[in-house]
C-alpha positions as CSV (number, residue, x, y, z in Angstrom):
1,M,-25.5,-9.8,-6.3
2,K,-23.5,-8.1,-9.1
3,R,-23.7,-4.5,-8.8
4,H,-24.6,-2.8,-12.1
5,R,-22.9,0.6,-13.1
6,P,-25.4,3.0,-14.7
7,V,-24.8,3.5,-18.3
8,F,-25.2,7.4,-17.8
9,L,-22.3,7.4,-15.4
10,Q,-20.1,5.4,-18.0
11,M,-20.9,7.8,-20.7
12,N,-20.1,10.9,-18.5
13,G,-17.0,9.1,-17.3
14,A,-15.8,8.4,-20.8
15,L,-16.4,12.2,-21.8
16,L,-14.5,13.4,-18.7
17,I,-11.6,11.2,-19.4
18,L,-11.6,12.5,-23.0
19,L,-11.6,16.0,-21.8
20,L,-8.9,15.3,-19.3
21,L,-6.6,13.8,-21.9
22,I,-7.2,16.8,-24.1
23,L,-6.3,19.0,-21.2
24,L,-3.2,17.1,-20.5
25,L,-2.0,17.2,-24.1
26,Y,-2.6,21.0,-24.3
27,T,-0.8,21.5,-21.1
28,Y,2.2,19.6,-22.4
29,F,2.3,21.6,-25.5
30,S,2.0,24.8,-23.6
31,R,4.9,24.0,-21.3
32,T,6.9,22.8,-24.4
33,S,6.2,26.2,-25.8
34,F,7.5,28.0,-22.6
35,R,10.7,26.0,-22.7
36,V,11.3,26.9,-26.4
37,I,10.7,30.6,-25.9
38,D,12.8,30.6,-22.7
39,S,15.7,29.0,-24.7
40,Q,15.3,31.6,-27.4
41,M,15.1,34.4,-25.0
42,A,18.2,33.0,-23.2
43,D,20.2,33.1,-26.5
44,Y,19.0,36.4,-27.6
45,N,19.6,38.2,-24.3
46,E,23.0,36.7,-23.9
47,S,24.1,37.7,-27.3
48,Q,22.7,41.4,-26.7
49,L,24.4,41.5,-23.3
50,L,27.7,40.3,-24.6
51,F,27.7,42.9,-27.4
52,L,27.0,45.6,-24.8
53,K,30.1,44.0,-22.7
54,Y,32.2,44.3,-25.9
55,Q,31.2,48.0,-26.5
56,I,32.0,48.8,-22.8
57,E,35.4,46.9,-22.8
58,S,36.4,48.5,-26.1
59,N,35.8,52.1,-24.9
60,A,37.7,51.3,-21.6
61,E,40.6,49.8,-23.6
62,R,40.9,52.8,-25.9
63,L,41.2,55.1,-22.8
64,S,43.8,52.9,-21.4
65,L,45.7,52.9,-24.6
66,T,46.1,56.8,-24.5
67,S,48.9,56.5,-22.1
68,N,50.9,54.4,-24.6
69,L,50.4,57.1,-27.1
70,L,51.6,59.9,-24.7
71,V,54.7,57.9,-23.6
72,R,55.9,58.1,-27.2
73,D,54.7,61.7,-27.7
74,S,57.5,64.2,-28.3
75,S,56.1,66.9,-26.1
76,L,56.3,64.6,-23.1
77,L,59.8,63.7,-24.0
78,D,61.0,67.3,-24.3
79,L,59.1,67.9,-21.0
80,Q,61.0,65.1,-19.2
81,L,64.3,66.5,-20.9
82,S,63.7,69.9,-19.6
83,I,63.1,68.7,-16.2
84,L,66.5,66.9,-16.2
85,T,68.3,70.0,-17.6
86,Q,66.3,72.1,-15.2
87,D,65.3,74.4,-18.0
88,Y,62.2,76.0,-16.3
89,Y,61.1,78.3,-19.1
90,R,60.9,75.5,-21.5
91,M,59.5,73.1,-18.9
92,L,56.5,75.6,-18.7
93,D,56.1,75.7,-22.4
94,F,56.1,71.9,-22.9
95,Q,53.6,71.5,-19.9
96,T,51.2,73.5,-22.1
97,H,51.9,71.3,-25.1
98,V,51.4,68.2,-23.1
99,K,48.1,69.5,-21.8
100,E,47.1,70.2,-25.3
101,K,47.9,66.7,-26.3
102,L,45.8,65.4,-23.2
103,N,42.9,67.4,-24.3
104,L,43.2,66.1,-27.8
105,Q,43.2,62.5,-26.7
106,S,40.3,63.2,-24.2
107,F,38.1,64.5,-26.9
108,S,38.9,61.8,-29.3
109,S,37.2,59.2,-27.0
110,N,33.4,58.5,-27.2
111,W,33.3,58.7,-23.4
112,S,33.8,61.9,-21.3
113,N,37.0,61.4,-19.4
114,H,39.9,63.0,-17.6
115,L,43.5,62.5,-18.4
116,S,46.4,63.4,-16.3
117,V,50.3,63.1,-16.1
118,Y,51.9,63.0,-12.8
119,L,55.6,64.3,-12.8
120,P,57.0,63.3,-9.4
121,D,60.2,65.1,-9.8
122,I,58.8,68.4,-10.0
123,Q,55.5,67.5,-8.0
124,T,53.5,68.7,-10.8
125,R,50.2,67.2,-12.3
126,V,49.1,68.1,-15.8
127,S,45.4,67.3,-16.3
128,T,42.6,68.0,-18.6
129,D,40.5,68.9,-15.4
130,L,41.8,72.5,-14.1
131,S,40.6,71.6,-10.6
132,D,43.0,68.7,-10.4
133,S,46.3,69.3,-8.4
134,Y,49.3,67.1,-7.5
135,D,48.8,65.1,-4.4
136,P,51.1,62.4,-3.7
137,S,48.6,60.4,-1.7
138,D,46.8,59.8,-4.9
139,L,49.6,57.5,-6.0
140,E,49.9,55.6,-2.8
141,G,48.3,52.3,-2.8
142,A,47.5,52.6,-6.5
143,V,47.8,49.5,-8.7
144,N,49.7,49.7,-11.9
145,G,47.8,49.0,-15.1
146,K,44.3,47.9,-13.3
147,W,41.1,49.8,-13.4
148,R,39.7,50.6,-9.8
149,F,36.2,51.8,-8.8
150,H,35.9,54.8,-6.8
151,L,32.5,56.0,-5.4
152,G,33.6,59.6,-5.1
153,D,31.7,62.1,-3.2
154,S,28.3,60.8,-4.4
155,R,26.8,58.2,-6.5
156,S,26.6,60.7,-9.4
157,S,30.4,61.4,-9.2
158,A,31.5,57.6,-9.0
159,Y,34.2,56.8,-11.6
160,Y,36.8,54.2,-12.7
161,Q,40.5,55.1,-12.4
162,L,43.6,53.5,-14.0
163,F,47.3,54.5,-13.3
164,L,50.2,53.5,-15.7
165,W,53.7,54.1,-14.6
166,D,56.7,55.1,-17.0
167,P,58.6,52.9,-17.1
168,F,56.0,50.3,-16.7
169,L,57.9,47.9,-14.4
170,S,58.7,50.8,-12.0
171,E,56.9,51.2,-8.7
172,A,55.3,54.2,-6.9
173,G,57.8,56.2,-5.0
174,S,60.7,54.7,-6.9
175,P,63.4,57.4,-8.2
176,A,63.3,55.7,-11.5
177,V,59.8,56.9,-12.2
178,N,59.6,59.4,-14.9
179,A,55.9,60.0,-15.2
180,V,52.5,58.4,-13.9
181,F,49.6,58.5,-16.4
182,E,46.0,58.5,-14.9
183,V,42.9,57.7,-17.0
184,R,39.5,58.4,-15.3
185,F,36.0,58.1,-16.6
186,G,32.7,58.5,-14.8
187,L,29.9,56.0,-14.4
188,D,27.6,58.2,-16.3
189,N,29.2,56.9,-19.6
190,I,28.1,53.4,-18.8
191,R,24.6,54.5,-17.5
192,K,24.1,56.2,-20.9
193,M,25.0,53.0,-22.7
194,L,22.6,51.1,-20.5
195,Q,19.9,53.6,-21.2
196,H,20.4,53.1,-25.0
197,Y,20.5,49.4,-24.5
198,K,17.2,49.3,-22.8
199,L,15.5,51.7,-25.0
200,D,11.8,50.7,-25.4
201,S,12.7,47.3,-23.8
202,P,11.1,45.9,-20.9
203,G,12.9,45.1,-17.5
204,A,16.0,46.7,-16.4
205,C,19.9,46.6,-16.8
206,F,22.5,47.7,-14.4
207,L,26.2,47.5,-13.7
208,L,27.2,45.5,-10.4
209,T,30.5,46.4,-9.1
210,A,32.7,44.0,-7.1
211,D,31.8,45.7,-3.9
212,G,28.0,45.6,-4.5
213,R,27.4,49.0,-5.9
214,V,24.7,49.3,-8.6
215,F,24.3,51.7,-11.5
216,S,21.3,51.1,-13.6
217,N,19.8,52.7,-16.7
218,E,17.7,54.8,-14.5
219,E,19.4,56.6,-11.6
220,P,16.5,56.7,-9.2
221,K,16.1,53.0,-9.3
222,D,19.7,52.2,-8.3
223,G,18.8,51.8,-4.6
224,E,15.9,49.3,-5.5
225,F,18.4,47.0,-7.3
226,E,21.2,47.2,-4.6
227,Q,19.5,44.3,-2.5
228,L,19.2,42.2,-5.7
229,G,22.9,42.9,-6.5
230,E,24.0,41.8,-3.0
231,K,22.1,38.6,-3.3
232,L,23.6,37.7,-6.7
233,L,27.1,38.3,-5.4
234,K,26.4,36.2,-2.4
235,E,24.9,33.4,-4.5
236,G,27.9,33.6,-7.0
237,L,28.0,34.7,-10.7
238,N,30.3,32.8,-12.6
239,G,31.3,34.5,-15.8
240,N,28.5,34.7,-18.3
241,G,25.0,33.0,-17.9
242,H,21.5,33.3,-17.2
243,R,18.9,32.2,-14.5
244,N,15.4,32.5,-13.2
245,Q,15.2,35.0,-10.3
246,L,12.5,36.6,-8.2
247,V,12.7,40.4,-8.1
248,N,10.1,42.2,-6.0
249,G,8.0,39.1,-6.0
250,E,7.9,38.8,-9.8
251,K,9.6,36.0,-11.7
252,V,12.2,37.4,-14.2
253,F,14.6,35.9,-16.6
254,L,18.0,37.3,-15.6
255,S,21.3,37.4,-17.7
256,H,24.8,38.4,-16.6
257,A,28.3,39.0,-18.2
258,Y,31.5,39.6,-16.5
259,L,33.7,42.7,-17.4
260,A,37.0,41.4,-16.5
261,D,38.9,44.7,-16.9
262,L,36.5,46.7,-14.6
263,D,36.0,43.7,-12.2
264,A,32.2,44.2,-12.4
265,Y,29.1,42.4,-13.9
266,L,26.4,43.6,-16.4
267,I,23.0,42.4,-15.2
268,D,19.9,42.4,-17.5
269,F,16.6,41.0,-16.5
270,V,13.1,40.9,-18.1
271,P,9.8,39.9,-16.5
272,T,9.0,36.4,-17.8
273,R,5.3,37.5,-18.2
274,V,6.5,39.9,-21.0
275,F,7.4,37.0,-23.5
276,H,5.0,34.4,-21.9
277,E,2.0,36.7,-22.2
278,P,0.9,35.7,-25.7
279,I,1.0,32.0,-24.8
280,V,-0.6,32.6,-21.3
281,K,-3.5,34.5,-23.1
282,S,-3.9,31.6,-25.6
283,R,-3.9,29.1,-22.8
284,N,-6.4,31.0,-20.7
285,L,-8.7,31.3,-23.7
286,F,-8.5,27.5,-24.3
287,Y,-9.1,26.8,-20.6
288,A,-12.1,29.2,-20.7
289,S,-13.5,27.6,-23.7
290,M,-13.0,24.1,-22.2
291,G,-14.8,25.6,-19.1
292,V,-17.7,26.6,-21.2
293,L,-17.8,23.4,-23.0
294,I,-17.8,21.5,-19.7
295,V,-20.6,23.7,-18.3
296,L,-22.7,23.1,-21.5
297,G,-22.0,19.5,-21.2
298,L,-22.9,19.3,-17.6
299,A,-26.2,21.2,-18.5
300,A,-27.1,18.6,-21.2
301,A,-26.1,15.7,-18.8
302,Y,-28.3,17.1,-16.2
303,L,-31.2,17.3,-18.6
304,L,-30.6,13.9,-19.7
305,Y,-30.4,12.9,-16.0
306,L,-33.7,14.5,-15.1
307,N,-35.7,12.9,-18.1
308,V,-33.9,9.6,-18.5
309,Q,-31.5,8.6,-15.7
310,K,-33.7,9.8,-12.8
311,P,-37.0,7.8,-13.9
312,V,-34.9,4.7,-14.5
313,A,-33.1,5.1,-11.0
314,M,-36.7,5.5,-9.3
315,I,-37.8,2.2,-10.9
316,M,-34.5,0.5,-9.9
317,K,-34.9,1.8,-6.3
318,G,-38.4,0.4,-6.2
319,L,-37.1,-3.0,-7.5
320,K,-34.4,-3.1,-4.8
321,R,-37.1,-2.2,-2.2
322,F,-39.0,-5.2,-3.4
323,E,-35.9,-7.4,-3.1
324,I,-35.7,-6.6,0.5
325,G,-39.4,-7.2,1.1
326,D,-40.6,-3.6,1.2
327,Y,-43.7,-4.0,-1.2
328,S,-45.2,-0.8,0.2
329,F,-42.8,1.3,-1.9
330,R,-44.6,3.4,-4.6
331,I,-43.5,6.0,-7.1
332,H,-45.6,9.2,-6.7
333,R,-43.6,11.6,-9.1
334,K,-45.2,12.6,-12.4
335,L,-42.6,13.4,-15.1
336,R,-45.0,14.1,-18.0
337,N,-43.2,11.9,-20.4
338,E,-43.1,8.1,-21.6
339,F,-41.9,7.0,-18.1
340,D,-45.4,7.8,-16.5
341,Y,-46.9,4.8,-18.1
342,M,-44.1,2.5,-16.8
343,M,-44.3,4.0,-13.3
344,Q,-48.1,3.6,-13.2
345,H,-47.9,-0.1,-13.9
346,F,-45.0,-0.5,-11.4
347,N,-47.2,0.8,-8.7
348,D,-50.0,-1.5,-9.8
349,M,-47.6,-4.4,-9.7
350,G,-46.2,-3.5,-6.3
351,A,-49.8,-3.3,-4.8
352,K,-50.8,-6.7,-6.1
353,I,-47.4,-8.2,-4.8
354,Q,-48.0,-6.6,-1.4
355,H,-51.5,-7.9,-1.3
356,L,-50.4,-11.5,-1.9
357,I,-47.5,-11.2,0.7
358,Q,-49.9,-10.0,3.3
359,N,-52.0,-13.0,3.0
360,V,-49.0,-15.4,3.2
361,Y,-47.3,-14.0,6.5
362,E,-48.9,-13.5,9.8
363,E,-49.0,-9.9,11.1
364,Q,-47.2,-10.7,14.4
365,D,-44.3,-12.5,13.0
366,R,-43.8,-9.7,10.4
367,S,-44.0,-6.9,13.2
368,R,-41.6,-8.7,15.4
369,L,-39.0,-9.1,12.5
370,A,-39.4,-5.5,11.4
371,T,-38.8,-4.3,15.0
372,L,-35.7,-6.3,15.3
373,K,-34.3,-5.2,12.0
374,Q,-35.2,-1.6,12.8
375,L,-33.3,-1.7,15.9
376,Q,-30.3,-3.3,14.5
377,S,-30.2,-0.8,11.5
378,Q,-29.8,2.0,13.8
379,I,-26.3,0.9,14.6
380,N,-24.2,2.4,11.8
381,P,-20.3,2.9,12.2
382,H,-19.8,6.6,11.9
383,F,-16.0,7.0,11.8
384,L,-15.4,5.9,8.3
385,Y,-14.6,9.3,7.0
386,N,-12.1,9.9,9.8
387,C,-10.3,6.6,8.9
388,L,-10.1,7.5,5.2
389,S,-8.7,11.0,6.1
390,F,-6.1,9.3,8.4
391,I,-5.1,6.9,5.5
392,A,-4.8,10.0,3.2
393,G,-2.6,11.8,5.7
394,C,-0.2,8.7,6.0
395,A,-0.1,8.4,2.3
396,K,1.0,11.9,1.9
397,I,3.9,11.3,4.3
398,G,4.7,7.8,3.0
399,H,3.8,5.7,6.1
400,T,2.9,2.7,3.9
401,E,3.2,0.1,6.9
402,T,0.6,2.1,8.9
403,I,-1.6,2.4,5.8
404,K,-1.5,-1.4,5.3
405,E,-2.3,-2.1,9.0
406,M,-5.0,0.5,9.0
407,A,-6.6,-0.9,5.9
408,Y,-6.4,-4.4,7.2
409,H,-8.3,-3.5,10.4
410,L,-10.8,-1.3,8.5
411,G,-11.5,-4.1,5.9
412,G,-12.0,-6.6,8.8
413,Y,-14.3,-4.2,10.6
414,Y,-16.6,-3.3,7.6
415,R,-16.5,-6.9,6.3
416,Y,-18.2,-8.0,9.5
417,I,-20.8,-5.2,10.0
418,T,-21.8,-5.3,6.3
419,R,-22.7,-9.1,6.2
420,V,-26.0,-9.3,7.8
421,E,-27.1,-12.8,6.7
422,N,-26.0,-14.4,10.0
423,Q,-28.0,-12.7,12.7
424,M,-26.5,-14.9,15.6
425,P,-22.8,-15.0,15.1
426,L,-20.3,-16.4,17.6
427,L,-18.9,-14.2,20.5
428,Q,-15.5,-14.7,19.0
429,E,-16.7,-12.9,15.8
430,E,-17.9,-9.9,18.0
431,A,-14.6,-9.9,19.9
432,D,-12.7,-9.8,16.7
433,L,-14.9,-6.8,15.5
434,V,-13.9,-5.0,18.7
435,T,-10.3,-5.8,18.3
436,H,-10.3,-4.2,14.7
437,Y,-12.1,-1.2,16.1
438,L,-9.8,-0.7,19.0
439,E,-6.6,-1.0,16.6
440,I,-8.1,1.5,14.2
441,Y,-8.6,3.9,17.1
442,S,-5.1,3.1,18.5
443,F,-3.8,4.3,15.2
444,R,-5.8,7.5,15.1
445,L,-5.6,8.4,18.8
446,E,-2.1,6.9,19.5
447,R,-2.9,6.6,23.3
448,V,-5.5,3.8,23.5
449,E,-4.5,0.5,25.2
450,Y,-7.0,-2.4,25.7
451,R,-7.1,-6.0,26.9
452,I,-9.8,-8.5,26.1
453,D,-10.2,-11.4,28.6
454,I,-13.0,-13.8,27.5
455,P,-13.0,-17.4,28.3
456,P,-12.5,-19.7,25.3
457,D,-15.7,-21.6,25.9
458,M,-17.7,-18.5,26.2
459,R,-16.2,-17.3,22.8
460,D,-18.0,-20.2,21.1
461,E,-21.4,-18.9,22.4
462,P,-23.9,-17.5,19.8
463,V,-24.7,-13.8,20.3
464,M,-26.7,-11.2,18.7
465,R,-24.8,-9.0,16.3
466,L,-23.3,-5.8,17.3
467,I,-24.0,-5.7,21.0
468,L,-20.5,-5.3,22.2
469,Q,-19.0,-2.8,19.6
470,P,-21.4,0.0,20.6
471,V,-20.5,-0.3,24.2
472,V,-16.7,-0.2,23.5
473,E,-17.3,2.7,21.2
474,N,-19.0,4.7,23.9
475,A,-16.2,3.9,26.4
476,V,-13.4,5.3,23.8
477,V,-15.5,8.2,22.6
478,H,-17.0,9.5,25.9
479,G,-14.5,8.1,28.3
480,I,-11.0,8.1,27.0
481,E,-11.0,10.5,24.1
482,P,-11.9,13.6,26.1
483,K,-9.4,12.9,28.9
484,P,-5.7,13.8,28.2
485,G,-3.0,11.0,28.4
486,K,-3.2,7.3,28.1
487,G,-6.3,5.4,28.1
488,T,-7.3,2.0,28.8
489,V,-10.2,-0.2,28.0
490,L,-10.7,-3.6,29.8
491,I,-13.1,-6.1,28.3
492,A,-13.9,-9.3,30.4
493,G,-16.3,-12.2,30.1
494,R,-17.8,-14.6,32.6
495,R,-20.7,-17.0,33.1
496,E,-23.2,-16.6,35.9
497,S,-25.4,-19.7,36.1
498,E,-27.7,-19.3,33.1
499,W,-26.3,-15.9,32.2
500,N,-23.5,-14.6,30.0
501,V,-21.8,-11.5,31.3
502,L,-19.5,-9.1,29.6
503,T,-18.1,-6.0,31.2
504,V,-16.4,-3.1,29.6
505,E,-14.3,-0.7,31.7
506,D,-12.6,2.5,30.8
507,S,-10.1,4.8,32.4
508,G,-12.2,8.1,31.6
509,D,-13.5,10.5,34.1
510,G,-16.7,8.3,34.7
511,M,-20.0,9.4,36.0
512,T,-21.5,10.1,39.4
513,E,-24.1,7.7,40.9
514,R,-26.8,10.2,40.3
515,E,-25.8,10.5,36.7
516,I,-25.6,6.7,36.4
517,E,-29.1,6.3,37.7
518,A,-30.6,9.0,35.4
519,Y,-28.9,7.5,32.4
520,V,-30.1,3.8,33.2
521,R,-33.7,5.2,33.6
522,K,-33.5,6.6,30.0
523,L,-32.5,3.3,28.7
524,D,-35.9,1.9,29.4
525,Q,-37.8,5.0,27.9
526,P,-38.2,5.8,24.2
527,M,-35.2,7.3,22.8
528,D,-34.9,11.1,22.6
529,G,-32.3,13.5,21.7
530,D,-30.4,13.3,25.0
531,T,-30.1,9.5,24.9
532,G,-27.1,8.0,23.2
533,C,-28.5,5.8,20.3
534,G,-25.7,2.9,20.6
535,L,-26.2,1.9,24.3
536,W,-30.1,2.4,24.2
537,N,-30.2,0.2,21.0
538,V,-28.2,-2.6,22.6
539,H,-30.2,-2.4,25.8
540,Q,-33.6,-2.6,23.9
541,R,-32.5,-5.5,21.7
542,L,-31.2,-7.5,24.7
543,K,-34.5,-7.0,26.6
544,H,-36.6,-7.7,23.6
545,R,-35.0,-11.0,22.9
546,F,-34.0,-12.4,26.4
547,G,-36.7,-10.9,28.5
548,A,-36.4,-9.6,32.1
549,G,-32.8,-9.5,33.7
550,A,-31.1,-9.0,30.4
551,G,-29.8,-5.7,29.0
552,I,-27.2,-3.1,30.1
553,F,-26.2,-2.3,33.7
554,M,-23.8,0.6,34.6
555,Q,-21.8,1.4,37.7
556,P,-18.3,2.9,38.5
557,S,-15.3,0.9,37.5
558,N,-13.5,-1.0,40.5
559,R,-10.2,-1.3,38.4
560,L,-10.0,2.0,36.5
561,S,-11.2,5.4,37.0
562,G,-14.1,5.5,34.6
563,L,-17.3,3.6,34.0
564,C,-18.1,-0.1,34.1
565,V,-20.8,-1.2,31.7
566,T,-22.2,-4.7,32.0
567,L,-24.1,-6.7,29.3
568,R,-26.3,-9.5,30.5
569,W,-28.2,-12.2,28.5
570,R,-29.3,-15.8,28.8
571,R,-27.2,-18.4,27.4
572,E,-28.5,-19.8,24.1
573,E,-29.6,-23.1,25.3
574,D,-31.4,-21.6,28.3
575,S,-33.2,-19.1,26.2
576,R,-34.3,-21.7,23.6
577,G,-35.6,-23.8,26.5
578,E,-37.8,-21.0,27.8
579,S,-39.0,-20.2,24.5
580,A,-40.1,-23.8,24.1
């Protein structure tokens, strides 16, 4: 029979698909907006940072050029000449002139700085800082014409230093050195530029030296950024660029520029939430509106379901019950709308049909058939959801071959148990069902082994549906599964005179003789909460159809460590003969 899909579900499905498409399109446009903003912010931040880099390098270059001016200054030339002529009076006078020129050069710079001239011949240092004195060790290891970073006594006293020899190509300690010029500026100059750069701007900016020192626009935060600076140096910063970075658990947009003269990096970062916030607010408002619309739509759909779909479903349920022969079904619900008239006439029609059927069939045959179907309907496979979860897990990790095998056995298993038109299949079909079941369990448990040994002529014997699978399931679930390690199930068949005999043995912990006797007694009593449905059902069906001597018998297994369950029923020709 072709299964019809309710119009109500089709309409709701179409609306849900439409809403889903709208959400997907809006999400795509939102992500495109994020990408455009990120691109614009990258260009803007990079241009701003490059301008700051240009300003810092320009100031540092102006300071380095002061030495070139001093080399050509007449006061310094006169001082060097007085040193050669050993005219000490004029030497002191020219030192004063040189110091005045150093002060003038120092004041002309935008940065606070210190300028010095070392005169190795007379062991003298002329400096703008009165506390400076001549120390030959200052010149040892100094690199000619290259800025070097010095931490100083503390972070606040850190500075960059540049030495220039006169002549330029001479070396420290060489007799040819006439003078050594020193240019020095503190990191506070750069810190002030960083403060001006980040004025009223979110995020932070700092200078990262080659040895991992950090000087930010706010001195108390220097320590917070040192770990970030070490991480950036470790990852590698190649020239100018930008990247996404996590800072204190927050996603930021980070730009960097390399100061070649100072061998340091300018780092600027802004939390992405700052420039994403307008789009995020708009997106959240849209999602909230969609949520409200969905809730209102669901409310409207629910009202439609209560007043239209549910009455139709109740009538359809009654028709399906009529199809399977249950003419006692009645609709007792009052809806207080147009469907009450239809339901009343439906109940009248059911009563008339039931009365006619009761006059056609005999009560005894109907009672026996109902009893058999009731007993059989109690056997329902209960591991479908576990199998589907296993398939879903395999799909996540890409085990397609396992999924294919699992789906094949699961399909074969449910294809058999859902086809109820043949109530007396061959034993071969029952064996195939058990094979599918054990293969499924071997995939899920990965430690189940089994062997089926049934003679070929016995496999062609007609048998009641679902008498072997519940026994095998009981062996696996209660015998093998609770016990660690490999488990084995042995299924064997044989003929004893007019009887067919099947044995199912497992390698579980088994039961004691007393427990077996108590359980067998419960199989002949009405089922209660302590009695398993599967074995009780099979035992009752075998006894009901084949009479005394048929049913389930239990004993400890001779070949394995667990239990041996035996099924006995008369051969089909013998049972037909007795019935005749």
